[in-house]
N, C-alpha and C positions, 0 to 999 in steps of 0.2 A: 254225488250220486245218490245222495240220501234226500228223500223228500218227506218221508213219514217217521214217525216215532218207532225206535226199534222194538222187538218184541223180547230181547234178551238183556238180562241186568248188564250195566257197563263192565263190571270186572270180568264177566264171561265175554264179551266182546272184545275187552282189550287182550285177554288170553288168546283167544280165537284169531285176532288179526295178527298175530304174530306166528301163526303156526297152520295155515290152509295146507292141506295135503291132497284134497280130493275136491273135485267140482263134480256136482251132480246135476243132470239137465233133465227137465220134463222134455217130452216129445211135441205133441201137437200144440202149436201156438207158440213153441219156443225154437226148437230146431226147424220145424216146418209150417207153413203156412197150409194147413191140410183141410181147411174147411169144405171145399168142394169133393174132395175124397171121402170124407166121412158122410156128408149129405148123400153122396151116391152109392155109399155102402148100405145104409140104412133104407134107402129108397129102393134099392134091390130087394131087401127083405119085404118090405110094403107090397112090392109089385108079386113077390112070390105068395104073399097072404091074399091076394086080390084087393089090397087097400090103395087108397089114392096117394099119390106122392106127399111128403112131409111138407107144411107150409114154412119156407125160409124167412118168411117175415114175422114168425114166432119167435121173439127174442128169446123168451124163457127156454123154449125148446131146443133152439140152436146152442145155447150155452151148455144144456145138459147133454147134447149131443157131442159137444167139443170137448168136454172135460171128464165126464164119468166112464167108468167102465161099461162094456156092450150090455152086460145083464142089467144094470142099473138104467140105462138107456131105455132098454126095450120094456123094463118095468114102468118107467115114466110114460112111454108110448102106451102100452098095453097092461092097464091096471088088472084086466081080468086073467086070473091064473092059467087059464086052458089057452088062451090066445097068446100070452108070453111065452109059453113052453112050446108052442109051435112056432114063435118067431126065433127062440133061442135055438131049435133045429134048424133054421135057416141059415145060421151063420157058417157052417160049414160048407154050404153050397155056393157061397160067394167066393170067386176068386180074386183076393184083394190085389193080386199083381196086375190084373187088368186096371186099378184104380190108382196104382202108384203114379202114373204119369199125371195125374191130376194134383199131385203134392209139388210143392215148391219149397226148397230149402232156403231158410231165412238168410238174407244177404249178410256176409262176413263170417257166417258161422264155420264153416270149413277152414278158412285161415286162422280164426281162433283156436280151434282146438289142435291144429297144427303147431301153433305156438305153445300151447299148453302142453302138448305132449313131451315126457321127458322131465317136465318140471313138476307136473302133479298129475295124480292118477285122476281118470276121468269115469263117469257112470252116466246110466239113463235110468230114470225112475219113471214109468208110464202106466197109465190105466189101460193102454193097448193090451191085446191078449194074442190071438193067432195071427194077427196081421204083422207082428213086429219083426218077424224074421224075415219075410218079403221086403219089408221097408229097409232094412240094414244092408240086406244084399244088393237092392235096386240102387241104393246111394254109397256102396263100398264103405260102411260105417265101422263095420266090425273090428277092424284093426286099430281103432282108436280107443274102444271102452272095454275095460275089464270085466265089466258086470253091466247087463241090460236087466233091470228089475222090471217083469211085466205083472199084469193081472193074473195071469195063469202061474206065477211063481209064489204067490202069497195068498193066505187065507181071506185077508182083509186089505183090499187096495186103498188109494188114498180116497179120502183125507184121513185115513187111519196111518199111523205112523211105521207100520209093519215094514213096506217096502224100504223106506229109507234105513230103519234100523237094520235091516240085512245088508244094504250096501255098507254101513259102518261095519257090520261085522265081517263082511268079506275083506275089508280093507285094513281090519283090526285098528281102527282109529276112534277118537271120541268124537261126540257130535260137533263139539266146537272146532273141530279140525277140518270140517267139510262146509262147503256151499251149496246151496240147493237153487238153481235158477228155474224160476216158474212164473206163470202168467194168470194163474187163477186161484181163487180161493181155497179151492181144494189143495192146490200146491201148497199154499200159505199155511194152512190149519195141519198140513202133514208136518211141515217144517216146524212149526210150533210145538206140536206135540212130541216129534222127535228132539228137540231142544238143537236142531240145526239151523244156523243162520240162512236167512231167507234173501235171495235177490230177485226183485221183482223185475220181469221184462215186460216192457210197453205197457205197463200199469201202474197205477198208482196206489196198489196195495201196500200195507205198512211192511217195510222190511228193513235189513241192515243196510242196502242200497237199492238203487233204482237205476236201470240201464235200458237205454233205447236202441242200443247197437251191440252186438255180441263183442265186439273188440274192446267196449268200455269195461268189460270185467278184468281186462288184463293189468291194468294199475293198481286194482285192489289186491289181486294174488301176488304180482310181483313187488310191489311196494312193502307188502305185508313180509314177503320171503326176505327182502333185503334188510329190513328191521330186525328180522329173526336172525339174520346172520351176523349183523353189527353187535347184536346184544350177546350173542354166543359165539365168538370167533373160535 
């Protein structure tokens, strides 16, 4: 599963691989293919401001749109402070529930968390803000996750480590006892800053492991637990 060099010292990795207690997931690009929903969200704001739709062919813009918190996305689109503030004011006027049907849950995700439940704790760490409650409700995900960390609940969203550190504090665990599954460099940088082992999903970013299917994380979690049980009967 590993394709790149790890970001953590071998001794720390050896310790962590015997004691994973929590799996933390990013949302967009990991739990969901939400590209169309996110693009539609920002295009609604563009329409409210009398601006043309965003260019989906702009790779840099699409990456920013898909990974950063909304205030940073709009700052990228509107460097002018006055227009940026107007755009921020439009967010509450967008009913994200109308966009949820455009989201597609990644194949195998629900089966994977069903398997993990009861063996490890689960969390979400996302740069989404006001839309996350609607997403959790629409897909009936609340019962699986003990904590959902959004951009609204922190002073500093990813790539700052604050969201991940709050998850660790919630579960009272050490960084090496968690895994963070992400798909962007923001996720990787947040994991590195928090000293949480990073599992790269459908990307070649460096990490402890790389997975292309959600169920590929199960051997990593359960083999480590079996190893831990054998060492401490």
